[in-house]
Biopython code that builds the backbone (N, CA, C, O; Angstrom):
import numpy as np
from Bio.PDB.StructureBuilder import StructureBuilder

atoms = [
    (1, "MET", "N", (44.120, -19.389, 10.244)),
    (1, "MET", "CA", (43.665, -19.081, 11.554)),
    (1, "MET", "C", (42.079, -19.114, 11.388)),
    (1, "MET", "O", (41.533, -18.635, 10.394)),
    (2, "ALA", "N", (41.435, -19.668, 12.351)),
    (2, "ALA", "CA", (40.093, -19.866, 12.273)),
    (2, "ALA", "C", (39.473, -18.674, 12.751)),
    (2, "ALA", "O", (39.921, -18.110, 13.749)),
    (3, "SER", "N", (38.342, -18.179, 12.044)),
    (3, "SER", "CA", (37.624, -16.967, 12.509)),
    (3, "SER", "C", (36.589, -17.373, 13.463)),
    (3, "SER", "O", (36.012, -18.459, 13.396)),
    (4, "ARG", "N", (36.369, -16.497, 14.335)),
    (4, "ARG", "CA", (35.279, -16.816, 15.456)),
    (4, "ARG", "C", (33.990, -16.163, 15.066)),
    (4, "ARG", "O", (33.968, -15.152, 14.365)),
    (5, "LEU", "N", (32.986, -16.714, 15.497)),
    (5, "LEU", "CA", (31.522, -16.355, 15.209)),
    (5, "LEU", "C", (31.224, -15.026, 16.058)),
    (5, "LEU", "O", (31.464, -14.936, 17.262)),
    (6, "ASN", "N", (30.721, -14.103, 15.342)),
    (6, "ASN", "CA", (30.320, -13.005, 16.048)),
    (6, "ASN", "C", (28.784, -13.187, 16.533)),
    (6, "ASN", "O", (27.825, -13.093, 15.766)),
    (7, "TYR", "N", (28.694, -13.455, 17.891)),
    (7, "TYR", "CA", (27.349, -13.863, 18.352)),
    (7, "TYR", "C", (26.351, -12.610, 18.345)),
    (7, "TYR", "O", (25.137, -12.802, 18.273)),
    (8, "GLY", "N", (26.817, -11.505, 18.410)),
    (8, "GLY", "CA", (25.937, -10.327, 18.342)),
    (8, "GLY", "C", (25.173, -10.125, 17.006)),
    (8, "GLY", "O", (23.979, -9.840, 16.909)),
    (9, "LYS", "N", (26.057, -10.319, 15.989)),
    (9, "LYS", "CA", (25.442, -10.385, 14.636)),
    (9, "LYS", "C", (24.598, -11.535, 14.214)),
    (9, "LYS", "O", (23.695, -11.416, 13.387)),
    (10, "ILE", "N", (24.929, -12.706, 14.831)),
    (10, "ILE", "CA", (24.054, -13.834, 14.617)),
    (10, "ILE", "C", (22.713, -13.656, 15.245)),
    (10, "ILE", "O", (21.678, -13.901, 14.625)),
    (11, "PHE", "N", (22.734, -13.182, 16.611)),
    (11, "PHE", "CA", (21.634, -12.791, 17.235)),
    (11, "PHE", "C", (20.660, -11.830, 16.491)),
    (11, "PHE", "O", (19.474, -12.085, 16.283)),
    (12, "LEU", "N", (21.288, -10.729, 16.126)),
    (12, "LEU", "CA", (20.579, -9.722, 15.362)),
    (12, "LEU", "C", (20.031, -10.272, 14.081)),
    (12, "LEU", "O", (18.917, -9.896, 13.717)),
    (13, "LEU", "N", (20.731, -11.149, 13.350)),
    (13, "LEU", "CA", (20.067, -11.794, 12.217)),
    (13, "LEU", "C", (18.911, -12.629, 12.445)),
    (13, "LEU", "O", (17.891, -12.587, 11.756)),
    (14, "GLY", "N", (19.114, -13.437, 13.499)),
    (14, "GLY", "CA", (18.021, -14.382, 13.959)),
    (14, "GLY", "C", (16.779, -13.577, 14.455)),
    (14, "GLY", "O", (15.633, -13.952, 14.211)),
    (15, "PHE", "N", (17.056, -12.501, 15.132)),
    (15, "PHE", "CA", (15.920, -11.678, 15.603)),
    (15, "PHE", "C", (15.195, -10.889, 14.489)),
    (15, "PHE", "O", (14.045, -10.489, 14.665)),
    (16, "GLY", "N", (15.847, -10.676, 13.386)),
    (16, "GLY", "CA", (15.299, -10.032, 12.233)),
    (16, "GLY", "C", (14.349, -11.085, 11.513)),
    (16, "GLY", "O", (13.227, -10.749, 11.134)),
    (17, "PHE", "N", (14.819, -12.311, 11.347)),
    (17, "PHE", "CA", (14.029, -13.325, 10.810)),
    (17, "PHE", "C", (12.791, -13.583, 11.712)),
    (17, "PHE", "O", (11.695, -13.874, 11.232)),
    (18, "PHE", "N", (13.016, -13.466, 13.004)),
    (18, "PHE", "CA", (11.871, -13.739, 13.894)),
    (18, "PHE", "C", (10.880, -12.683, 13.756)),
    (18, "PHE", "O", (9.672, -12.918, 13.751)),
    (19, "GLY", "N", (11.418, -11.445, 13.635)),
    (19, "GLY", "CA", (10.461, -10.293, 13.456)),
    (19, "GLY", "C", (9.611, -10.317, 12.241)),
    (19, "GLY", "O", (8.410, -10.047, 12.241)),
    (20, "VAL", "N", (10.359, -10.679, 11.139)),
    (20, "VAL", "CA", (9.533, -10.740, 9.862)),
    (20, "VAL", "C", (8.613, -11.847, 9.900)),
    (20, "VAL", "O", (7.528, -11.652, 9.352)),
    (21, "SER", "N", (8.838, -13.066, 10.481)),
    (21, "SER", "CA", (7.734, -14.027, 10.617)),
    (21, "SER", "C", (6.646, -13.686, 11.374)),
    (21, "SER", "O", (5.520, -14.071, 11.058)),
    (22, "ILE", "N", (6.895, -12.863, 12.544)),
    (22, "ILE", "CA", (5.812, -12.493, 13.349)),
    (22, "ILE", "C", (4.977, -11.437, 12.604)),
    (22, "ILE", "O", (3.754, -11.435, 12.745)),
    (23, "VAL", "N", (5.624, -10.498, 11.780)),
    (23, "VAL", "CA", (4.766, -9.524, 11.048)),
    (23, "VAL", "C", (4.005, -10.080, 9.833)),
    (23, "VAL", "O", (2.976, -9.586, 9.371)),
    (24, "TRP", "N", (4.667, -11.215, 9.355)),
    (24, "TRP", "CA", (3.994, -11.868, 8.214)),
    (24, "TRP", "C", (2.778, -12.615, 8.576)),
    (24, "TRP", "O", (1.785, -12.625, 7.847)),
    (25, "GLY", "N", (2.860, -13.311, 9.824)),
    (25, "GLY", "CA", (1.613, -13.873, 10.403)),
    (25, "GLY", "C", (0.572, -12.884, 10.734)),
    (25, "GLY", "O", (-0.603, -13.139, 10.470)),
    (26, "VAL", "N", (0.924, -11.739, 11.310)),
    (26, "VAL", "CA", (-0.166, -10.725, 11.605)),
    (26, "VAL", "C", (-0.832, -10.262, 10.324)),
    (26, "VAL", "O", (-2.052, -10.166, 10.197)),
    (27, "TYR", "N", (0.086, -9.976, 9.360)),
    (27, "TYR", "CA", (-0.330, -9.600, 7.949)),
    (27, "TYR", "C", (-1.371, -10.510, 7.317)),
    (27, "TYR", "O", (-2.425, -10.090, 6.839)),
    (28, "ASN", "N", (-0.991, -11.830, 7.349)),
    (28, "ASN", "CA", (-1.759, -12.917, 6.826)),
    (28, "ASN", "C", (-3.189, -12.969, 7.676)),
    (28, "ASN", "O", (-4.236, -13.341, 7.146)),
    (29, "ALA", "N", (-3.110, -12.600, 8.886)),
    (29, "ALA", "CA", (-4.296, -12.803, 9.743)),
    (29, "ALA", "C", (-5.240, -11.703, 9.530)),
    (29, "ALA", "O", (-6.446, -11.945, 9.580)),
    (30, "PHE", "N", (-4.796, -10.475, 9.290)),
    (30, "PHE", "CA", (-5.715, -9.212, 9.218)),
    (30, "PHE", "C", (-6.105, -8.704, 7.834)),
    (30, "PHE", "O", (-7.202, -8.180, 7.638)),
    (31, "VAL", "N", (-5.214, -8.862, 6.904)),
    (31, "VAL", "CA", (-5.356, -8.271, 5.652)),
    (31, "VAL", "C", (-6.528, -8.944, 4.958)),
    (31, "VAL", "O", (-7.226, -8.180, 4.292)),
    (32, "PRO", "N", (-6.886, -10.239, 4.982)),
    (32, "PRO", "CA", (-8.155, -10.643, 4.388)),
    (32, "PRO", "C", (-9.325, -10.137, 5.015)),
    (32, "PRO", "O", (-10.352, -10.108, 4.337)),
    (33, "ILE", "N", (-9.357, -9.701, 6.285)),
    (33, "ILE", "CA", (-10.504, -9.123, 6.964)),
    (33, "ILE", "C", (-10.680, -7.722, 6.329)),
    (33, "ILE", "O", (-11.770, -7.399, 5.857)),
    (34, "PHE", "N", (-9.605, -6.881, 6.315)),
    (34, "PHE", "CA", (-9.598, -5.639, 5.704)),
    (34, "PHE", "C", (-10.238, -5.517, 4.314)),
    (34, "PHE", "O", (-11.148, -4.766, 3.963)),
    (35, "LEU", "N", (-9.477, -6.526, 3.525)),
    (35, "LEU", "CA", (-9.889, -6.491, 2.146)),
    (35, "LEU", "C", (-11.372, -6.918, 1.879)),
    (35, "LEU", "O", (-12.038, -6.422, 0.970)),
    (36, "SER", "N", (-11.842, -7.881, 2.746)),
    (36, "SER", "CA", (-13.326, -8.105, 2.511)),
    (36, "SER", "C", (-14.187, -7.076, 2.774)),
    (36, "SER", "O", (-15.202, -6.883, 2.105)),
    (37, "GLU", "N", (-13.791, -6.275, 3.877)),
    (37, "GLU", "CA", (-14.530, -5.068, 4.164)),
    (37, "GLU", "C", (-14.571, -4.101, 3.159)),
    (37, "GLU", "O", (-15.621, -3.503, 2.925)),
    (38, "LYS", "N", (-13.397, -3.852, 2.452)),
    (38, "LYS", "CA", (-13.173, -2.948, 1.362)),
    (38, "LYS", "C", (-13.969, -3.298, 0.084)),
    (38, "LYS", "O", (-14.596, -2.483, -0.592)),
    (39, "ILE", "N", (-13.852, -4.695, -0.165)),
    (39, "ILE", "CA", (-14.535, -5.238, -1.350)),
    (39, "ILE", "C", (-16.121, -5.033, -1.304)),
    (39, "ILE", "O", (-16.792, -4.862, -2.322)),
    (40, "TRP", "N", (-16.629, -5.069, -0.040)),
    (40, "TRP", "CA", (-18.030, -4.885, 0.069)),
    (40, "TRP", "C", (-18.455, -3.535, -0.018)),
    (40, "TRP", "O", (-19.572, -3.225, -0.433)),
    (41, "ALA", "N", (-17.458, -2.591, 0.423)),
    (41, "ALA", "CA", (-17.795, -1.140, 0.442)),
    (41, "ALA", "C", (-17.727, -0.748, -1.026)),
    (41, "ALA", "O", (-18.541, 0.080, -1.433)),
    (42, "PHE", "N", (-16.816, -1.277, -1.869)),
    (42, "PHE", "CA", (-16.775, -0.925, -3.269)),
    (42, "PHE", "C", (-17.958, -1.456, -3.995)),
    (42, "PHE", "O", (-18.478, -0.796, -4.895)),
    (43, "CYS", "N", (-18.417, -2.658, -3.629)),
    (43, "CYS", "CA", (-19.531, -3.197, -4.322)),
    (43, "CYS", "C", (-20.789, -2.345, -4.039)),
    (43, "CYS", "O", (-21.632, -2.179, -4.920)),
    (44, "ARG", "N", (-20.899, -1.856, -2.918)),
    (44, "ARG", "CA", (-22.130, -0.995, -2.484)),
    (44, "ARG", "C", (-22.097, 0.261, -3.187)),
    (44, "ARG", "O", (-23.163, 0.797, -3.491)),
    (45, "THR", "N", (-20.872, 0.848, -3.513)),
    (45, "THR", "CA", (-20.958, 2.093, -4.196)),
    (45, "THR", "C", (-20.844, 1.982, -5.628)),
    (45, "THR", "O", (-21.023, 3.003, -6.291)),
    (46, "GLY", "N", (-20.551, 0.803, -6.251)),
    (46, "GLY", "CA", (-20.410, 0.443, -7.546)),
    (46, "GLY", "C", (-19.092, 0.827, -8.162)),
    (46, "GLY", "O", (-19.062, 0.850, -9.392)),
    (47, "TRP", "N", (-18.036, 1.120, -7.525)),
    (47, "TRP", "CA", (-16.840, 1.442, -8.087)),
    (47, "TRP", "C", (-16.065, 0.151, -8.524)),
    (47, "TRP", "O", (-15.260, 0.223, -9.452)),
    (48, "LEU", "N", (-16.291, -0.995, -7.884)),
    (48, "LEU", "CA", (-15.607, -2.098, -8.325)),
    (48, "LEU", "C", (-15.980, -2.534, -9.761)),
    (48, "LEU", "O", (-15.142, -3.044, -10.505)),
    (49, "PHE", "N", (-17.193, -2.329, -10.108)),
    (49, "PHE", "CA", (-17.698, -2.932, -11.466)),
    (49, "PHE", "C", (-17.860, -1.722, -12.430)),
    (49, "PHE", "O", (-18.619, -1.856, -13.390)),
    (50, "TYR", "N", (-17.202, -0.556, -12.241)),
    (50, "TYR", "CA", (-17.200, 0.601, -12.960)),
    (50, "TYR", "C", (-16.472, 0.406, -14.302)),
    (50, "TYR", "O", (-15.279, 0.102, -14.288)),
    (51, "ASP", "N", (-17.085, 0.554, -15.374)),
    (51, "ASP", "CA", (-16.461, 0.441, -16.638)),
    (51, "ASP", "C", (-16.054, 1.761, -17.265)),
    (51, "ASP", "O", (-16.919, 2.632, -17.357)),
    (52, "VAL", "N", (-14.897, 1.987, -17.680)),
    (52, "VAL", "CA", (-14.393, 3.258, -18.044)),
    (52, "VAL", "C", (-14.616, 3.589, -19.491)),
    (52, "VAL", "O", (-14.592, 4.742, -19.920)),
    (53, "ARG", "N", (-14.845, 2.468, -20.259)),
    (53, "ARG", "CA", (-15.147, 2.585, -21.682)),
    (53, "ARG", "C", (-15.997, 3.783, -22.164)),
    (53, "ARG", "O", (-16.268, 3.907, -23.358)),
]
sb = StructureBuilder()
sb.init_structure("model")
sb.init_model(0)
sb.init_chain("A")
sb.init_seg("    ")
for serial, (resi, resn, name, xyz) in enumerate(atoms, 1):
    if name == "N":
        sb.init_residue(resn, " ", resi, " ")
    sb.init_atom(name, np.array(xyz, "f"), 0.0, 1.0, " ", f" {name:<3s}", serial, name[0])
structure = sb.get_structure()
């Protein structure tokens, strides 16, 4: 007996992949901006090059 496809589960799975791809794009767009701002803030305060030895 051939099993039928459950279109609701397939739609949910596709929507999950779509959502992850959207979040990934937003992450790749904004994280470099946030990191560059943080790196300059650390450089100004000297914490980035602080040696613990």
